[in-house]
PAGUBA-639267 format. One record per residue (C-alpha): residue number from 1; residue in one letter; x, y, z. Coordinates in steps of 0.5 Angstrom, whole numbers, plus 500, padded with zeros to 3 digits. Example, Ala and Ser with C-alpha at 12.3 -4.5 7.8 and 13.67 -1.06 7.14 Angstrom:
<sites>
[site 1, A, [525, 491, 516]],
[site 2, S, [527, 498, 514]],
</sites>
This chain:
<sites>
[site 1, M, [363, 211, 517]],
[site 2, K, [361, 211, 510]],
[site 3, L, [354, 212, 508]],
[site 4, E, [352, 210, 501]],
[site 5, Q, [347, 214, 497]],
[site 6, S, [340, 211, 497]],
[site 7, F, [336, 209, 491]],
[site 8, M, [331, 214, 492]],
[site 9, D, [336, 220, 493]],
[site 10, F, [339, 218, 487]],
[site 11, M, [333, 218, 483]],
[site 12, L, [331, 225, 486]],
[site 13, H, [337, 228, 483]],
[site 14, H, [336, 224, 477]],
[site 15, Q, [329, 227, 476]],
[site 16, E, [332, 234, 477]],
[site 17, R, [338, 234, 473]],
[site 18, H, [333, 231, 467]],
[site 19, G, [327, 235, 468]],
[site 20, R, [323, 229, 469]],
[site 21, S, [316, 228, 473]],
[site 22, Y, [316, 226, 481]],
[site 23, N, [310, 222, 479]],
[site 24, F, [315, 217, 476]],
[site 25, L, [319, 217, 483]],
[site 26, V, [312, 215, 487]],
[site 27, L, [312, 209, 482]],
[site 28, L, [319, 207, 483]],
[site 29, E, [318, 207, 491]],
[site 30, A, [312, 202, 490]],
[site 31, V, [316, 198, 486]],
[site 32, Q, [322, 197, 490]],
[site 33, T, [318, 197, 497]],
[site 34, A, [314, 191, 493]],
[site 35, A, [321, 188, 492]],
[site 36, K, [323, 188, 499]],
[site 37, Y, [317, 184, 501]],
[site 38, I, [318, 179, 496]],
[site 39, Q, [325, 179, 498]],
[site 40, Y, [323, 178, 505]],
[site 41, F, [318, 172, 504]],
[site 42, Y, [323, 169, 499]],
[site 43, Q, [328, 169, 505]],
[site 44, T, [323, 166, 510]],
[site 45, G, [319, 162, 505]],
[site 46, S, [322, 155, 507]],
[site 47, L, [320, 156, 514]],
[site 48, K, [313, 159, 512]],
[site 49, N, [312, 153, 508]],
[site 50, V, [311, 157, 501]],
[site 51, M, [316, 155, 497]],
[site 52, G, [312, 149, 494]],
[site 53, E, [307, 149, 488]],
[site 54, A, [300, 152, 489]],
[site 55, G, [297, 147, 486]],
[site 56, I, [294, 151, 480]],
[site 57, T, [296, 153, 473]],
[site 58, N, [296, 160, 471]],
[site 59, C, [293, 163, 464]],
[site 60, Q, [299, 160, 460]],
[site 61, D, [298, 153, 463]],
[site 62, E, [304, 153, 467]],
[site 63, C, [305, 151, 474]],
[site 64, V, [304, 156, 479]],
[site 65, M, [309, 156, 485]],
[site 66, K, [306, 159, 492]],
[site 67, M, [311, 164, 492]],
[site 68, D, [309, 166, 485]],
[site 69, D, [302, 168, 487]],
[site 70, I, [305, 171, 494]],
[site 71, A, [310, 176, 489]],
[site 72, D, [304, 178, 485]],
[site 73, S, [299, 180, 490]],
[site 74, I, [305, 184, 493]],
[site 75, V, [306, 188, 487]],
[site 76, L, [299, 189, 485]],
[site 77, H, [298, 192, 492]],
[site 78, Y, [303, 197, 492]],
[site 79, L, [302, 199, 485]],
[site 80, R, [295, 200, 487]],
[site 81, C, [297, 204, 493]],
[site 82, S, [302, 208, 488]],
[site 83, N, [296, 211, 484]],
[site 84, Q, [301, 212, 478]],
[site 85, V, [299, 206, 474]],
[site 86, I, [293, 206, 469]],
[site 87, Y, [294, 199, 466]],
[site 88, A, [299, 193, 469]],
[site 89, I, [300, 187, 465]],
[site 90, T, [303, 181, 470]],
[site 91, E, [305, 174, 468]],
[site 92, E, [300, 171, 473]],
[site 93, E, [293, 174, 470]],
[site 94, P, [290, 173, 463]],
[site 95, E, [288, 180, 461]],
[site 96, P, [291, 187, 463]],
[site 97, I, [289, 190, 470]],
[site 98, R, [286, 197, 470]],
[site 99, L, [288, 200, 476]],
[site 100, N, [288, 207, 477]],
[site 101, E, [284, 210, 471]],
[site 102, E, [284, 217, 474]],
[site 103, G, [291, 218, 477]],
[site 104, G, [295, 213, 473]],
[site 105, R, [300, 216, 468]],
[site 106, Y, [304, 209, 467]],
[site 107, F, [304, 202, 464]],
[site 108, I, [308, 197, 468]],
[site 109, Y, [309, 190, 465]],
[site 110, Y, [312, 185, 470]],
[site 111, D, [314, 178, 472]],
[site 112, P, [314, 178, 479]],
[site 113, L, [318, 172, 480]],
[site 114, D, [322, 170, 474]],
[site 115, G, [326, 163, 474]],
[site 116, S, [320, 159, 478]],
[site 117, S, [323, 153, 477]],
[site 118, N, [329, 155, 482]],
[site 119, I, [324, 157, 488]],
[site 120, K, [324, 150, 491]],
[site 121, H, [332, 150, 491]],
[site 122, N, [332, 157, 494]],
[site 123, L, [336, 159, 488]],
[site 124, P, [336, 166, 485]],
[site 125, V, [330, 169, 482]],
[site 126, G, [328, 175, 479]],
[site 127, F, [323, 181, 479]],
[site 128, M, [323, 184, 472]],
[site 129, F, [319, 190, 470]],
[site 130, A, [318, 195, 465]],
[site 131, I, [315, 202, 465]],
[site 132, A, [312, 206, 459]],
[site 133, K, [308, 212, 459]],
[site 134, R, [300, 213, 458]],
[site 135, N, [298, 218, 453]],
[site 136, L, [298, 224, 456]],
[site 137, E, [295, 228, 450]],
[site 138, G, [289, 225, 449]],
[site 139, P, [284, 219, 451]],
[site 140, E, [288, 213, 453]],
[site 141, D, [287, 207, 448]],
[site 142, G, [291, 202, 452]],
[site 143, R, [295, 200, 446]],
[site 144, L, [301, 195, 448]],
[site 145, R, [307, 199, 448]],
[site 146, T, [314, 197, 444]],
[site 147, G, [320, 196, 448]],
[site 148, S, [323, 203, 444]],
[site 149, E, [317, 207, 448]],
[site 150, L, [319, 204, 455]],
[site 151, R, [322, 209, 460]],
[site 152, A, [325, 204, 465]],
[site 153, A, [326, 197, 466]],
[site 154, G, [329, 193, 472]],
[site 155, I, [331, 187, 475]],
[site 156, F, [331, 185, 482]],
[site 157, L, [335, 179, 484]],
[site 158, I, [332, 175, 489]],
[site 159, P, [334, 173, 495]],
[site 160, N, [341, 177, 493]],
[site 161, G, [339, 184, 494]],
[site 162, V, [341, 187, 488]],
[site 163, F, [337, 191, 483]],
[site 164, T, [339, 193, 476]],
[site 165, L, [335, 199, 473]],
[site 166, A, [336, 202, 466]],
[site 167, L, [333, 209, 465]],
[site 168, A, [332, 212, 458]],
[site 169, E, [337, 215, 455]],
[site 170, T, [341, 215, 461]],
[site 171, G, [344, 209, 462]],
[site 172, V, [344, 203, 467]],
[site 173, F, [345, 203, 475]],
[site 174, R, [346, 198, 480]],
[site 175, F, [344, 198, 487]],
[site 176, H, [345, 193, 493]],
[site 177, L, [341, 192, 499]],
[site 178, D, [344, 194, 506]],
[site 179, E, [343, 192, 513]],
[site 180, T, [338, 197, 514]],
[site 181, M, [334, 194, 508]],
[site 182, T, [335, 200, 504]],
[site 183, Y, [337, 200, 496]],
[site 184, V, [344, 204, 496]],
[site 185, I, [348, 205, 489]],
[site 186, H, [354, 202, 488]],
[site 187, E, [360, 205, 490]],
[site 188, N, [362, 208, 482]],
[site 189, P, [355, 210, 480]],
[site 190, T, [357, 209, 472]],
[site 191, P, [353, 206, 467]],
[site 192, L, [355, 199, 466]],
[site 193, V, [358, 197, 459]],
[site 194, M, [358, 191, 456]],
[site 195, P, [366, 189, 456]],
[site 196, E, [370, 190, 450]],
[site 197, D, [375, 184, 452]],
[site 198, S, [372, 178, 450]],
[site 199, K, [376, 173, 454]],
[site 200, T, [371, 175, 460]],
[site 201, W, [365, 173, 455]],
[site 202, E, [360, 168, 457]],
[site 203, L, [355, 164, 453]],
[site 204, S, [348, 162, 457]],
[site 205, Y, [343, 158, 454]],
[site 206, N, [339, 151, 456]],
[site 207, A, [344, 146, 453]],
[site 208, S, [339, 140, 453]],
[site 209, N, [335, 144, 448]],
[site 210, R, [341, 145, 443]],
[site 211, T, [339, 139, 438]],
[site 212, T, [332, 142, 438]],
[site 213, F, [334, 149, 435]],
[site 214, S, [334, 151, 428]],
[site 215, R, [340, 148, 424]],
[site 216, P, [343, 155, 423]],
[site 217, V, [343, 156, 431]],
[site 218, Q, [346, 149, 432]],
[site 219, V, [352, 151, 427]],
[site 220, W, [353, 158, 430]],
[site 221, I, [354, 155, 437]],
[site 222, E, [359, 149, 434]],
[site 223, E, [363, 155, 431]],
[site 224, H, [363, 159, 437]],
[site 225, E, [362, 155, 444]],
[site 226, S, [369, 154, 445]],
[site 227, K, [371, 161, 445]],
[site 228, Y, [367, 163, 451]],
[site 229, A, [365, 160, 458]],
[site 230, F, [359, 157, 459]],
[site 231, R, [354, 159, 464]],
[site 232, Y, [346, 157, 465]],
[site 233, M, [342, 158, 472]],
[site 234, G, [335, 157, 469]],
[site 235, S, [333, 164, 470]],
[site 236, L, [333, 170, 465]],
[site 237, A, [334, 175, 471]],
[site 238, A, [340, 171, 474]],
[site 239, D, [343, 169, 467]],
[site 240, F, [343, 176, 464]],
[site 241, H, [345, 179, 471]],
[site 242, R, [352, 175, 470]],
[site 243, L, [352, 178, 463]],
[site 244, L, [352, 185, 465]],
[site 245, S, [358, 184, 469]],
[site 246, N, [362, 179, 464]],
[site 247, G, [359, 180, 457]],
[site 248, G, [357, 175, 452]],
[site 249, M, [350, 173, 450]],
[site 250, F, [344, 170, 453]],
[site 251, M, [340, 165, 448]],
[site 252, Y, [333, 162, 448]],
[site 253, P, [332, 160, 441]],
[site 254, A, [326, 158, 438]],
[site 255, I, [324, 150, 439]],
[site 256, V, [323, 147, 432]],
[site 257, N, [326, 140, 432]],
[site 258, H, [323, 137, 438]],
[site 259, P, [322, 130, 438]],
[site 260, R, [315, 131, 441]],
[site 261, P, [312, 136, 436]],
[site 262, E, [307, 139, 441]],
[site 263, K, [313, 142, 445]],
[site 264, N, [316, 146, 439]],
[site 265, R, [316, 153, 440]],
[site 266, P, [317, 156, 433]],
[site 267, K, [316, 163, 436]],
[site 268, G, [320, 162, 442]],
[site 269, K, [318, 161, 449]],
[site 270, L, [320, 168, 453]],
[site 271, R, [314, 173, 454]],
[site 272, L, [316, 179, 450]],
[site 273, L, [313, 185, 454]],
[site 274, Y, [316, 183, 461]],
[site 275, E, [322, 179, 460]],
[site 276, A, [325, 180, 453]],
[site 277, N, [323, 187, 453]],
[site 278, V, [326, 188, 460]],
[site 279, A, [333, 185, 458]],
[site 280, A, [333, 188, 451]],
[site 281, F, [332, 195, 454]],
[site 282, I, [337, 194, 459]],
[site 283, A, [342, 191, 454]],
[site 284, R, [341, 197, 450]],
[site 285, E, [342, 202, 455]],
[site 286, A, [349, 198, 457]],
[site 287, G, [351, 198, 450]],
[site 288, G, [349, 192, 448]],
[site 289, A, [343, 189, 443]],
[site 290, A, [337, 184, 443]],
[site 291, I, [334, 180, 437]],
[site 292, D, [329, 175, 436]],
[site 293, E, [329, 169, 431]],
[site 294, A, [328, 173, 425]],
[site 295, G, [334, 178, 427]],
[site 296, N, [329, 183, 428]],
[site 297, D, [331, 188, 434]],
[site 298, I, [327, 186, 440]],
[site 299, L, [325, 193, 442]],
[site 300, E, [322, 195, 435]],
[site 301, I, [317, 189, 435]],
[site 302, A, [310, 191, 436]],
[site 303, P, [306, 187, 441]],
[site 304, E, [300, 184, 439]],
[site 305, S, [298, 181, 446]],
[site 306, P, [299, 181, 453]],
[site 307, H, [303, 175, 453]],
[site 308, Q, [306, 174, 446]],
[site 309, R, [312, 170, 446]],
[site 310, T, [319, 171, 443]],
[site 311, A, [326, 168, 442]],
[site 312, L, [331, 172, 445]],
[site 313, Y, [339, 173, 443]],
[site 314, V, [341, 179, 448]],
[site 315, G, [348, 181, 450]],
[site 316, S, [354, 184, 447]],
[site 317, R, [353, 187, 441]],
[site 318, P, [359, 183, 437]],
[site 319, L, [356, 177, 439]],
[site 320, V, [348, 179, 437]],
[site 321, E, [350, 182, 431]],
[site 322, S, [354, 175, 429]],
[site 323, I, [348, 171, 430]],
[site 324, R, [343, 176, 427]],
[site 325, G, [347, 175, 420]],
[site 326, R, [347, 167, 421]],
[site 327, L, [339, 168, 422]],
[site 328, R, [338, 172, 417]],
[site 329, A, [342, 169, 412]],
[site 330, S, [338, 162, 413]],
[site 331, A, [331, 166, 412]],
</sites>
């Protein structure tokens, strides 16, 4: 009988090796517990009639699914119980949520269910999160952290039971739920690396939007799309999950040429703090890169608001650098 190393055992050894705090373990335990409950509700959601729309919109005027609301409540509950988070920012609430003012050491930014349009079809969604430290040297001012200040970021792919975690200056690790609902590490616990062999690379973007992209992006796609496979699932979490194994690039360019001008999004659509930064941080630790529509590194963008939006190009560094050059040449 072979027993795999559990996630928490792995993290205990990791913190000891790097001389890091056990408070971080308490927070991660709360996060993975929340993910397990979200996994359970998602797997049984059709029977419980919770896979449809909730009949309300969130602070970003987006339709809320019942599972969005359930997932957000689950995450907030376990974050409070951890007593480790001073501020939480979630896609579902307009302002930062102050949780554990006295004992809180961390900020957490999260999207409880990325890819909500997949919910009613029981297709993969993701619980995405990023963690940064509060100011431990003096009063905390609540400043929104840049991606470069993150200490960890992760994606739980639901209902697949796969957890990808990036740890600052350490690498990327992947865990799987076993039959006892314990996250265990992959057989070879080595950081994932964007593949060198471009034969496996994929391009992932919403092809129905391609005519709404800027002309330089459209030309870049025309020049490169025949070289790579095309995959798109409609969820950043799910599409980026594939790229971490196969290499390539996920793109969500700015929308600037929509026939209905009110649908243009010149700054992009994805949220910086709990979507783009999560993918960008994981990509960096895996050897990749991520930029916005101006060719700026996603991780260096200073957030100005909790739900700030951005365009995103993330994946294998050669592809990201290629489109960065095209974007900057057209600026």
